[in-house]
LUMMIKOL-8118 format. One record per residue (C-alpha): residue number from 1; chain; y, z, x. Coordinates in steps of 0.02 Angstrom, whole numbers. Example, Ala and Ser with C-alpha at 12.3 -4.5 7.8 and 13.67 -1.06 7.14 Angstrom:
2
+------+-------+--------+--------+--------+
| resi | chain |     yy |     zz |     xx |
+------+-------+--------+--------+--------+
|    1 |     A |   -225 |    390 |    615 |
|    2 |     A |    -53 |    357 |    684 |
+------+-------+--------+--------+--------+
END
This chain:
441
+------+-------+--------+--------+--------+
| resi | chain |     yy |     zz |     xx |
+------+-------+--------+--------+--------+
|    1 |     A |  -4139 |  -4749 |  -4298 |
|    2 |     A |  -4249 |  -4745 |  -4143 |
|    3 |     A |  -4172 |  -4678 |  -3982 |
|    4 |     A |  -4243 |  -4670 |  -3806 |
|    5 |     A |  -4185 |  -4545 |  -3676 |
|    6 |     A |  -4234 |  -4595 |  -3500 |
|    7 |     A |  -4263 |  -4438 |  -3398 |
|    8 |     A |  -4344 |  -4277 |  -3457 |
|    9 |     A |  -4246 |  -4155 |  -3351 |
|   10 |     A |  -4148 |  -4013 |  -3428 |
|   11 |     A |  -4008 |  -4132 |  -3477 |
|   12 |     A |  -4125 |  -4256 |  -3561 |
|   13 |     A |  -4214 |  -4121 |  -3660 |
|   14 |     A |  -4055 |  -4033 |  -3717 |
|   15 |     A |  -3988 |  -4202 |  -3770 |
|   16 |     A |  -4147 |  -4240 |  -3867 |
|   17 |     A |  -4138 |  -4072 |  -3955 |
|   18 |     A |  -3956 |  -4096 |  -4003 |
|   19 |     A |  -3981 |  -4271 |  -4071 |
|   20 |     A |  -4143 |  -4238 |  -4164 |
|   21 |     A |  -4076 |  -4078 |  -4245 |
|   22 |     A |  -3909 |  -4150 |  -4301 |
|   23 |     A |  -3949 |  -4330 |  -4350 |
|   24 |     A |  -4086 |  -4426 |  -4440 |
|   25 |     A |  -4134 |  -4516 |  -4281 |
|   26 |     A |  -4302 |  -4498 |  -4197 |
|   27 |     A |  -4299 |  -4474 |  -4009 |
|   28 |     A |  -4423 |  -4520 |  -3874 |
|   29 |     A |  -4397 |  -4442 |  -3703 |
|   30 |     A |  -4472 |  -4542 |  -3559 |
|   31 |     A |  -4508 |  -4435 |  -3406 |
|   32 |     A |  -4594 |  -4498 |  -3249 |
|   33 |     A |  -4654 |  -4327 |  -3192 |
|   34 |     A |  -4804 |  -4230 |  -3252 |
|   35 |     A |  -4696 |  -4083 |  -3308 |
|   36 |     A |  -4534 |  -4077 |  -3406 |
|   37 |     A |  -4374 |  -4003 |  -3339 |
|   38 |     A |  -4331 |  -4089 |  -3175 |
|   39 |     A |  -4252 |  -3964 |  -3055 |
|   40 |     A |  -4274 |  -3829 |  -3187 |
|   41 |     A |  -4461 |  -3854 |  -3208 |
|   42 |     A |  -4595 |  -3724 |  -3179 |
|   43 |     A |  -4741 |  -3697 |  -3062 |
|   44 |     A |  -4912 |  -3616 |  -3073 |
|   45 |     A |  -4913 |  -3478 |  -2941 |
|   46 |     A |  -5092 |  -3427 |  -2978 |
|   47 |     A |  -5090 |  -3271 |  -3085 |
|   48 |     A |  -4929 |  -3322 |  -3173 |
|   49 |     A |  -4811 |  -3468 |  -3204 |
|   50 |     A |  -4627 |  -3459 |  -3161 |
|   51 |     A |  -4480 |  -3568 |  -3112 |
|   52 |     A |  -4507 |  -3688 |  -2968 |
|   53 |     A |  -4332 |  -3654 |  -2903 |
|   54 |     A |  -4230 |  -3499 |  -2939 |
|   55 |     A |  -4119 |  -3493 |  -3094 |
|   56 |     A |  -4015 |  -3358 |  -3176 |
|   57 |     A |  -3902 |  -3343 |  -3327 |
|   58 |     A |  -3731 |  -3259 |  -3312 |
|   59 |     A |  -3623 |  -3186 |  -3452 |
|   60 |     A |  -3501 |  -3331 |  -3428 |
|   61 |     A |  -3637 |  -3460 |  -3466 |
|   62 |     A |  -3585 |  -3457 |  -3649 |
|   63 |     A |  -3639 |  -3634 |  -3692 |
|   64 |     A |  -3812 |  -3606 |  -3618 |
|   65 |     A |  -3829 |  -3437 |  -3706 |
|   66 |     A |  -3777 |  -3516 |  -3872 |
|   67 |     A |  -3905 |  -3655 |  -3845 |
|   68 |     A |  -4044 |  -3529 |  -3813 |
|   69 |     A |  -3994 |  -3446 |  -3977 |
|   70 |     A |  -3990 |  -3615 |  -4065 |
|   71 |     A |  -4172 |  -3651 |  -4021 |
|   72 |     A |  -4226 |  -3479 |  -4081 |
|   73 |     A |  -4251 |  -3390 |  -3914 |
|   74 |     A |  -4107 |  -3267 |  -3916 |
|   75 |     A |  -4230 |  -3122 |  -3932 |
|   76 |     A |  -4316 |  -3181 |  -3772 |
|   77 |     A |  -4158 |  -3164 |  -3668 |
|   78 |     A |  -4167 |  -3014 |  -3552 |
|   79 |     A |  -4010 |  -2942 |  -3472 |
|   80 |     A |  -4030 |  -2839 |  -3315 |
|   81 |     A |  -3916 |  -2765 |  -3186 |
|   82 |     A |  -3925 |  -2870 |  -3029 |
|   83 |     A |  -3887 |  -2819 |  -2850 |
|   84 |     A |  -3796 |  -2920 |  -2719 |
|   85 |     A |  -3820 |  -2886 |  -2534 |
|   86 |     A |  -3748 |  -2939 |  -2369 |
|   87 |     A |  -3841 |  -2943 |  -2202 |
|   88 |     A |  -3756 |  -2940 |  -2034 |
|   89 |     A |  -3800 |  -2871 |  -1862 |
|   90 |     A |  -3970 |  -2808 |  -1924 |
|   91 |     A |  -3892 |  -2706 |  -2064 |
|   92 |     A |  -3899 |  -2727 |  -2253 |
|   93 |     A |  -3748 |  -2687 |  -2361 |
|   94 |     A |  -3743 |  -2677 |  -2550 |
|   95 |     A |  -3589 |  -2751 |  -2635 |
|   96 |     A |  -3653 |  -2736 |  -2814 |
|   97 |     A |  -3516 |  -2631 |  -2892 |
|   98 |     A |  -3330 |  -2605 |  -2878 |
|   99 |     A |  -3359 |  -2443 |  -2782 |
|  100 |     A |  -3476 |  -2527 |  -2657 |
|  101 |     A |  -3356 |  -2671 |  -2643 |
|  102 |     A |  -3215 |  -2551 |  -2596 |
|  103 |     A |  -3329 |  -2465 |  -2469 |
|  104 |     A |  -3389 |  -2629 |  -2389 |
|  105 |     A |  -3377 |  -2580 |  -2204 |
|  106 |     A |  -3348 |  -2754 |  -2133 |
|  107 |     A |  -3177 |  -2769 |  -2216 |
|  108 |     A |  -3026 |  -2658 |  -2201 |
|  109 |     A |  -2921 |  -2605 |  -2350 |
|  110 |     A |  -2796 |  -2747 |  -2329 |
|  111 |     A |  -2937 |  -2874 |  -2313 |
|  112 |     A |  -3016 |  -2809 |  -2472 |
|  113 |     A |  -2852 |  -2821 |  -2563 |
|  114 |     A |  -2833 |  -3001 |  -2506 |
|  115 |     A |  -3012 |  -3038 |  -2558 |
|  116 |     A |  -2977 |  -2965 |  -2730 |
|  117 |     A |  -2821 |  -3072 |  -2742 |
|  118 |     A |  -2919 |  -3229 |  -2696 |
|  119 |     A |  -3045 |  -3196 |  -2834 |
|  120 |     A |  -2908 |  -3153 |  -2959 |
|  121 |     A |  -2807 |  -3308 |  -2914 |
|  122 |     A |  -2957 |  -3424 |  -2912 |
|  123 |     A |  -3022 |  -3366 |  -3081 |
|  124 |     A |  -2855 |  -3411 |  -3162 |
|  125 |     A |  -2830 |  -3585 |  -3089 |
|  126 |     A |  -2858 |  -3726 |  -3212 |
|  127 |     A |  -2790 |  -3873 |  -3111 |
|  128 |     A |  -2945 |  -3919 |  -3012 |
|  129 |     A |  -2868 |  -4086 |  -2961 |
|  130 |     A |  -2750 |  -3997 |  -2842 |
|  131 |     A |  -2895 |  -3901 |  -2764 |
|  132 |     A |  -2994 |  -4056 |  -2718 |
|  133 |     A |  -2856 |  -4103 |  -2595 |
|  134 |     A |  -2879 |  -3942 |  -2495 |
|  135 |     A |  -3025 |  -3899 |  -2382 |
|  136 |     A |  -3118 |  -3744 |  -2441 |
|  137 |     A |  -3093 |  -3654 |  -2275 |
|  138 |     A |  -2906 |  -3687 |  -2272 |
|  139 |     A |  -2886 |  -3628 |  -2452 |
|  140 |     A |  -2985 |  -3467 |  -2428 |
|  141 |     A |  -2897 |  -3422 |  -2265 |
|  142 |     A |  -2727 |  -3457 |  -2342 |
|  143 |     A |  -2761 |  -3338 |  -2487 |
|  144 |     A |  -2869 |  -3205 |  -2405 |
|  145 |     A |  -2845 |  -3216 |  -2218 |
|  146 |     A |  -2961 |  -3269 |  -2076 |
|  147 |     A |  -3058 |  -3105 |  -2061 |
|  148 |     A |  -3096 |  -3101 |  -2247 |
|  149 |     A |  -3155 |  -3281 |  -2235 |
|  150 |     A |  -3267 |  -3250 |  -2085 |
|  151 |     A |  -3344 |  -3089 |  -2149 |
|  152 |     A |  -3361 |  -3128 |  -2334 |
|  153 |     A |  -3338 |  -3309 |  -2385 |
|  154 |     A |  -3415 |  -3401 |  -2238 |
|  155 |     A |  -3589 |  -3322 |  -2259 |
|  156 |     A |  -3583 |  -3358 |  -2445 |
|  157 |     A |  -3539 |  -3541 |  -2414 |
|  158 |     A |  -3674 |  -3547 |  -2280 |
|  159 |     A |  -3802 |  -3480 |  -2404 |
|  160 |     A |  -3764 |  -3614 |  -2531 |
|  161 |     A |  -3717 |  -3765 |  -2424 |
|  162 |     A |  -3777 |  -3733 |  -2248 |
|  163 |     A |  -3671 |  -3815 |  -2113 |
|  164 |     A |  -3612 |  -3940 |  -2244 |
|  165 |     A |  -3487 |  -3812 |  -2310 |
|  166 |     A |  -3370 |  -3878 |  -2175 |
|  167 |     A |  -3352 |  -4039 |  -2275 |
|  168 |     A |  -3313 |  -3980 |  -2452 |
|  169 |     A |  -3150 |  -3951 |  -2544 |
|  170 |     A |  -3089 |  -3791 |  -2626 |
|  171 |     A |  -3160 |  -3854 |  -2792 |
|  172 |     A |  -3333 |  -3794 |  -2740 |
|  173 |     A |  -3286 |  -3611 |  -2716 |
|  174 |     A |  -3172 |  -3618 |  -2868 |
|  175 |     A |  -3320 |  -3662 |  -2979 |
|  176 |     A |  -3419 |  -3523 |  -2897 |
|  177 |     A |  -3281 |  -3396 |  -2930 |
|  178 |     A |  -3260 |  -3452 |  -3110 |
|  179 |     A |  -3446 |  -3433 |  -3146 |
|  180 |     A |  -3518 |  -3293 |  -3040 |
|  181 |     A |  -3376 |  -3173 |  -3008 |
|  182 |     A |  -3352 |  -3154 |  -3195 |
|  183 |     A |  -3532 |  -3093 |  -3208 |
|  184 |     A |  -3473 |  -2914 |  -3188 |
|  185 |     A |  -3468 |  -2819 |  -3352 |
|  186 |     A |  -3294 |  -2762 |  -3398 |
|  187 |     A |  -3361 |  -2590 |  -3446 |
|  188 |     A |  -3467 |  -2540 |  -3298 |
|  189 |     A |  -3398 |  -2662 |  -3168 |
|  190 |     A |  -3577 |  -2699 |  -3117 |
|  191 |     A |  -3659 |  -2868 |  -3108 |
|  192 |     A |  -3773 |  -2916 |  -3252 |
|  193 |     A |  -3878 |  -3072 |  -3260 |
|  194 |     A |  -4016 |  -3133 |  -3375 |
|  195 |     A |  -4176 |  -3232 |  -3386 |
|  196 |     A |  -4286 |  -3290 |  -3528 |
|  197 |     A |  -4457 |  -3211 |  -3548 |
|  198 |     A |  -4580 |  -3331 |  -3467 |
|  199 |     A |  -4442 |  -3420 |  -3372 |
|  200 |     A |  -4387 |  -3597 |  -3409 |
|  201 |     A |  -4563 |  -3643 |  -3464 |
|  202 |     A |  -4528 |  -3545 |  -3623 |
|  203 |     A |  -4374 |  -3652 |  -3655 |
|  204 |     A |  -4462 |  -3816 |  -3621 |
|  205 |     A |  -4612 |  -3769 |  -3728 |
|  206 |     A |  -4494 |  -3730 |  -3872 |
|  207 |     A |  -4398 |  -3893 |  -3850 |
|  208 |     A |  -4558 |  -3996 |  -3850 |
|  209 |     A |  -4617 |  -3903 |  -4005 |
|  210 |     A |  -4451 |  -3932 |  -4094 |
|  211 |     A |  -4451 |  -4117 |  -4052 |
|  212 |     A |  -4627 |  -4143 |  -4117 |
|  213 |     A |  -4585 |  -4055 |  -4279 |
|  214 |     A |  -4438 |  -4173 |  -4305 |
|  215 |     A |  -4545 |  -4327 |  -4274 |
|  216 |     A |  -4483 |  -4350 |  -4095 |
|  217 |     A |  -4583 |  -4340 |  -3934 |
|  218 |     A |  -4581 |  -4309 |  -3746 |
|  219 |     A |  -4686 |  -4433 |  -3648 |
|  220 |     A |  -4734 |  -4367 |  -3476 |
|  221 |     A |  -4809 |  -4471 |  -3335 |
|  222 |     A |  -4709 |  -4618 |  -3403 |
|  223 |     A |  -4639 |  -4741 |  -3277 |
|  224 |     A |  -4494 |  -4847 |  -3338 |
|  225 |     A |  -4507 |  -5018 |  -3258 |
|  226 |     A |  -4367 |  -5114 |  -3343 |
|  227 |     A |  -4226 |  -5091 |  -3468 |
|  228 |     A |  -4142 |  -5244 |  -3545 |
|  229 |     A |  -4040 |  -5293 |  -3698 |
|  230 |     A |  -4136 |  -5362 |  -3846 |
|  231 |     A |  -4078 |  -5529 |  -3919 |
|  232 |     A |  -4093 |  -5452 |  -4093 |
|  233 |     A |  -3986 |  -5301 |  -4046 |
|  234 |     A |  -4036 |  -5137 |  -3969 |
|  235 |     A |  -4127 |  -5112 |  -3805 |
|  236 |     A |  -4302 |  -5153 |  -3741 |
|  237 |     A |  -4387 |  -5035 |  -3619 |
|  238 |     A |  -4543 |  -5079 |  -3523 |
|  239 |     A |  -4638 |  -4921 |  -3477 |
|  240 |     A |  -4815 |  -4902 |  -3412 |
|  241 |     A |  -4836 |  -5089 |  -3432 |
|  242 |     A |  -4790 |  -5102 |  -3617 |
|  243 |     A |  -4623 |  -5151 |  -3695 |
|  244 |     A |  -4546 |  -5048 |  -3834 |
|  245 |     A |  -4387 |  -5080 |  -3935 |
|  246 |     A |  -4255 |  -4945 |  -3965 |
|  247 |     A |  -4095 |  -4949 |  -4064 |
|  248 |     A |  -4005 |  -4851 |  -3929 |
|  249 |     A |  -4045 |  -4791 |  -3752 |
|  250 |     A |  -3966 |  -4647 |  -3657 |
|  251 |     A |  -3998 |  -4645 |  -3469 |
|  252 |     A |  -3996 |  -4471 |  -3389 |
|  253 |     A |  -4083 |  -4505 |  -3223 |
|  254 |     A |  -3988 |  -4535 |  -3059 |
|  255 |     A |  -3884 |  -4693 |  -3041 |
|  256 |     A |  -3988 |  -4761 |  -2897 |
|  257 |     A |  -4139 |  -4757 |  -3013 |
|  258 |     A |  -4040 |  -4844 |  -3151 |
|  259 |     A |  -3990 |  -4985 |  -3033 |
|  260 |     A |  -4173 |  -5018 |  -2993 |
|  261 |     A |  -4239 |  -5032 |  -3171 |
|  262 |     A |  -4092 |  -5083 |  -3281 |
|  263 |     A |  -4030 |  -5260 |  -3316 |
|  264 |     A |  -3858 |  -5283 |  -3232 |
|  265 |     A |  -3774 |  -5339 |  -3395 |
|  266 |     A |  -3799 |  -5165 |  -3468 |
|  267 |     A |  -3685 |  -5073 |  -3347 |
|  268 |     A |  -3547 |  -5092 |  -3219 |
|  269 |     A |  -3533 |  -4962 |  -3082 |
|  270 |     A |  -3372 |  -4948 |  -2982 |
|  271 |     A |  -3415 |  -4949 |  -2798 |
|  272 |     A |  -3329 |  -4840 |  -2668 |
|  273 |     A |  -3315 |  -4876 |  -2484 |
|  274 |     A |  -3365 |  -4695 |  -2454 |
|  275 |     A |  -3543 |  -4650 |  -2505 |
|  276 |     A |  -3581 |  -4486 |  -2594 |
|  277 |     A |  -3675 |  -4360 |  -2489 |
|  278 |     A |  -3803 |  -4254 |  -2579 |
|  279 |     A |  -3872 |  -4086 |  -2531 |
|  280 |     A |  -4057 |  -4057 |  -2546 |
|  281 |     A |  -4154 |  -3896 |  -2533 |
|  282 |     A |  -4316 |  -3842 |  -2451 |
|  283 |     A |  -4373 |  -3674 |  -2515 |
|  284 |     A |  -4512 |  -3557 |  -2462 |
|  285 |     A |  -4575 |  -3446 |  -2602 |
|  286 |     A |  -4675 |  -3292 |  -2555 |
|  287 |     A |  -4783 |  -3201 |  -2682 |
|  288 |     A |  -4818 |  -3028 |  -2613 |
|  289 |     A |  -4897 |  -2862 |  -2659 |
|  290 |     A |  -4741 |  -2765 |  -2610 |
|  291 |     A |  -4558 |  -2796 |  -2637 |
|  292 |     A |  -4460 |  -2874 |  -2494 |
|  293 |     A |  -4282 |  -2845 |  -2552 |
|  294 |     A |  -4189 |  -2740 |  -2682 |
|  295 |     A |  -4057 |  -2877 |  -2699 |
|  296 |     A |  -4060 |  -3026 |  -2815 |
|  297 |     A |  -3945 |  -3119 |  -2695 |
|  298 |     A |  -3936 |  -3079 |  -2510 |
|  299 |     A |  -3797 |  -3169 |  -2416 |
|  300 |     A |  -3835 |  -3186 |  -2232 |
|  301 |     A |  -3698 |  -3170 |  -2101 |
|  302 |     A |  -3820 |  -3210 |  -1962 |
|  303 |     A |  -3863 |  -3383 |  -1893 |
|  304 |     A |  -4032 |  -3327 |  -1824 |
|  305 |     A |  -4127 |  -3354 |  -1987 |
|  306 |     A |  -4197 |  -3527 |  -2031 |
|  307 |     A |  -4153 |  -3506 |  -2215 |
|  308 |     A |  -3978 |  -3488 |  -2287 |
|  309 |     A |  -4006 |  -3344 |  -2407 |
|  310 |     A |  -4135 |  -3236 |  -2495 |
|  311 |     A |  -4163 |  -3229 |  -2683 |
|  312 |     A |  -4263 |  -3077 |  -2738 |
|  313 |     A |  -4320 |  -3138 |  -2908 |
|  314 |     A |  -4425 |  -2982 |  -2938 |
|  315 |     A |  -4271 |  -2872 |  -2917 |
|  316 |     A |  -4210 |  -2948 |  -3080 |
|  317 |     A |  -4366 |  -3002 |  -3175 |
|  318 |     A |  -4489 |  -2875 |  -3246 |
|  319 |     A |  -4650 |  -2872 |  -3147 |
|  320 |     A |  -4748 |  -2897 |  -3309 |
|  321 |     A |  -4684 |  -3076 |  -3303 |
|  322 |     A |  -4764 |  -3106 |  -3134 |
|  323 |     A |  -4929 |  -3013 |  -3150 |
|  324 |     A |  -4858 |  -2864 |  -3053 |
|  325 |     A |  -4830 |  -2976 |  -2904 |
|  326 |     A |  -4663 |  -2993 |  -2814 |
|  327 |     A |  -4578 |  -3163 |  -2798 |
|  328 |     A |  -4448 |  -3201 |  -2665 |
|  329 |     A |  -4363 |  -3368 |  -2631 |
|  330 |     A |  -4300 |  -3419 |  -2458 |
|  331 |     A |  -4195 |  -3577 |  -2479 |
|  332 |     A |  -4115 |  -3689 |  -2350 |
|  333 |     A |  -3988 |  -3817 |  -2410 |
|  334 |     A |  -3983 |  -3971 |  -2301 |
|  335 |     A |  -3912 |  -4146 |  -2297 |
|  336 |     A |  -4010 |  -4304 |  -2330 |
|  337 |     A |  -4034 |  -4345 |  -2146 |
|  338 |     A |  -4092 |  -4174 |  -2088 |
|  339 |     A |  -4249 |  -4179 |  -1981 |
|  340 |     A |  -4324 |  -4035 |  -2082 |
|  341 |     A |  -4375 |  -4160 |  -2217 |
|  342 |     A |  -4504 |  -4232 |  -2096 |
|  343 |     A |  -4587 |  -4064 |  -2066 |
|  344 |     A |  -4750 |  -4023 |  -2154 |
|  345 |     A |  -4764 |  -3878 |  -2275 |
|  346 |     A |  -4867 |  -3785 |  -2145 |
|  347 |     A |  -4730 |  -3807 |  -2013 |
|  348 |     A |  -4594 |  -3751 |  -2132 |
|  349 |     A |  -4695 |  -3600 |  -2186 |
|  350 |     A |  -4725 |  -3548 |  -2005 |
|  351 |     A |  -4540 |  -3567 |  -1959 |
|  352 |     A |  -4476 |  -3477 |  -2113 |
|  353 |     A |  -4601 |  -3335 |  -2093 |
|  354 |     A |  -4529 |  -3301 |  -1921 |
|  355 |     A |  -4360 |  -3282 |  -2007 |
|  356 |     A |  -4435 |  -3165 |  -2137 |
|  357 |     A |  -4504 |  -3054 |  -1999 |
|  358 |     A |  -4337 |  -3058 |  -1909 |
|  359 |     A |  -4247 |  -3003 |  -2067 |
|  360 |     A |  -4381 |  -2879 |  -2121 |
|  361 |     A |  -4470 |  -2810 |  -1965 |
|  362 |     A |  -4589 |  -2708 |  -2073 |
|  363 |     A |  -4652 |  -2862 |  -2163 |
|  364 |     A |  -4841 |  -2879 |  -2151 |
|  365 |     A |  -4925 |  -3046 |  -2187 |
|  366 |     A |  -5071 |  -2949 |  -2258 |
|  367 |     A |  -4959 |  -2911 |  -2406 |
|  368 |     A |  -4941 |  -3097 |  -2443 |
|  369 |     A |  -5036 |  -3158 |  -2595 |
|  370 |     A |  -4980 |  -3339 |  -2579 |
|  371 |     A |  -4843 |  -3449 |  -2508 |
|  372 |     A |  -4769 |  -3608 |  -2579 |
|  373 |     A |  -4648 |  -3739 |  -2512 |
|  374 |     A |  -4542 |  -3833 |  -2639 |
|  375 |     A |  -4425 |  -3976 |  -2599 |
|  376 |     A |  -4288 |  -4064 |  -2695 |
|  377 |     A |  -4203 |  -4209 |  -2606 |
|  378 |     A |  -4048 |  -4222 |  -2717 |
|  379 |     A |  -3988 |  -4057 |  -2787 |
|  380 |     A |  -3799 |  -4069 |  -2786 |
|  381 |     A |  -3670 |  -4194 |  -2729 |
|  382 |     A |  -3552 |  -4123 |  -2599 |
|  383 |     A |  -3379 |  -4104 |  -2672 |
|  384 |     A |  -3285 |  -4170 |  -2522 |
|  385 |     A |  -3097 |  -4196 |  -2518 |
|  386 |     A |  -3038 |  -4305 |  -2663 |
|  387 |     A |  -3216 |  -4312 |  -2728 |
|  388 |     A |  -3166 |  -4371 |  -2903 |
|  389 |     A |  -3096 |  -4530 |  -2826 |
|  390 |     A |  -3260 |  -4583 |  -2746 |
|  391 |     A |  -3379 |  -4537 |  -2888 |
|  392 |     A |  -3448 |  -4697 |  -2964 |
|  393 |     A |  -3378 |  -4729 |  -3136 |
|  394 |     A |  -3503 |  -4809 |  -3253 |
|  395 |     A |  -3447 |  -4929 |  -3386 |
|  396 |     A |  -3577 |  -4979 |  -3514 |
|  397 |     A |  -3520 |  -5140 |  -3599 |
|  398 |     A |  -3671 |  -5142 |  -3714 |
|  399 |     A |  -3640 |  -5038 |  -3872 |
|  400 |     A |  -3820 |  -4973 |  -3873 |
|  401 |     A |  -3833 |  -4915 |  -3693 |
|  402 |     A |  -3760 |  -4750 |  -3629 |
|  403 |     A |  -3760 |  -4655 |  -3464 |
|  404 |     A |  -3754 |  -4465 |  -3451 |
|  405 |     A |  -3801 |  -4378 |  -3289 |
|  406 |     A |  -3742 |  -4253 |  -3158 |
|  407 |     A |  -3647 |  -4386 |  -3059 |
|  408 |     A |  -3511 |  -4360 |  -3189 |
|  409 |     A |  -3486 |  -4177 |  -3136 |
|  410 |     A |  -3325 |  -4185 |  -3035 |
|  411 |     A |  -3252 |  -4013 |  -3070 |
|  412 |     A |  -3409 |  -3909 |  -3097 |
|  413 |     A |  -3558 |  -3853 |  -2996 |
|  414 |     A |  -3726 |  -3918 |  -3051 |
|  415 |     A |  -3798 |  -3780 |  -3160 |
|  416 |     A |  -3879 |  -3776 |  -3330 |
|  417 |     A |  -3728 |  -3708 |  -3420 |
|  418 |     A |  -3628 |  -3859 |  -3360 |
|  419 |     A |  -3769 |  -3972 |  -3419 |
|  420 |     A |  -3761 |  -3901 |  -3596 |
|  421 |     A |  -3572 |  -3915 |  -3597 |
|  422 |     A |  -3576 |  -4099 |  -3549 |
|  423 |     A |  -3713 |  -4139 |  -3673 |
|  424 |     A |  -3614 |  -4060 |  -3815 |
|  425 |     A |  -3460 |  -4162 |  -3771 |
|  426 |     A |  -3564 |  -4320 |  -3766 |
|  427 |     A |  -3654 |  -4288 |  -3930 |
|  428 |     A |  -3490 |  -4268 |  -4025 |
|  429 |     A |  -3442 |  -4447 |  -3982 |
|  430 |     A |  -3620 |  -4512 |  -3994 |
|  431 |     A |  -3640 |  -4449 |  -4173 |
|  432 |     A |  -3483 |  -4547 |  -4217 |
|  433 |     A |  -3564 |  -4704 |  -4144 |
|  434 |     A |  -3718 |  -4674 |  -4251 |
|  435 |     A |  -3613 |  -4657 |  -4407 |
|  436 |     A |  -3516 |  -4815 |  -4367 |
|  437 |     A |  -3678 |  -4906 |  -4334 |
|  438 |     A |  -3752 |  -4845 |  -4499 |
|  439 |     A |  -3596 |  -4901 |  -4591 |
|  440 |     A |  -3603 |  -5072 |  -4510 |
|  441 |     A |  -3784 |  -5093 |  -4559 |
+------+-------+--------+--------+--------+
END
């Protein structure tokens, strides 16, 4: 059986690995870009290659960790203690351990107790449907109080969503609590996170190698122009000007792309009167001779910086990985209509550097080795109130055409552990379809 996967992002590649390793099918991944991985891809920073955007693995990412083991990279997984910081009124505070958390000067004892209760309560909620009917601000204030919200939660929401945090439901912070606040080890009560030696490039190189060994392939720089049903059964795909027949096709790219290239008889998308708003990100990456921050994550309780947080990758990743150079990410999450999209890389760099100097007055541009601006227009749909009711539902009436993408994430944040989880659920049913198809033939 010959299967095509349209889209070579992390989801498409995990899917290809799962199918090729558990069935007799051969898989061809069709990716428009010049590199695999989508939002998880890598970038050449000069003396080293590392992730284009920042990624980390937490102890609760069990499906992702198991997948890394499955492809033979468990020995490349490096666990490190990570530090979390908070900046407000020109002061940095560490909140990286239970002791530091209890000493956090911006919250009184009662506020800290209410914060602890919010985290405890949120980590044990399973009925996410009830949470999508409550605004995130209302839910957090109800559980933890207004001061706790303003001093702790609001900067965290600002760091991840920008001003758009005012639109989302409690589901967003619930997914955050479930994933990140369980990253503290039960023994030391200190945060631990992990990365793979060489970053995500190591994972993608291994996946491409595995696929080739199984007779499958990843085709980069491949533009899909049209997808249509074949009169003899199966699906025809026209890519790079040539038409190729496949027994089955799985579409993992965004729905707006699918609507442009796929014959209407292959799918039926339920339309909502309310469009889905996506968050994008513009991120400045500085490669420097000296470290800028001891924290992996710095939440900013200050509206005077042009970015919404600081990710000190080199506080987590061994410097041997980055040629003894320090890597720091300065992201800003913005809506699709934000005027920042129209700014040039040079303008963004100049604006963000002013923010870096404001945050770190001792910063010297002479210590800069290089700077890079990366953009991603659609990173995550905003989980607004009753989000699950407006997400398009895709019906595929053709037995050989399937859709699997992040638009189906209604109760999870978009992260690579969630991707692996969804792929595994899909593959269980998909393997049954293959067996039924084989029986019928």
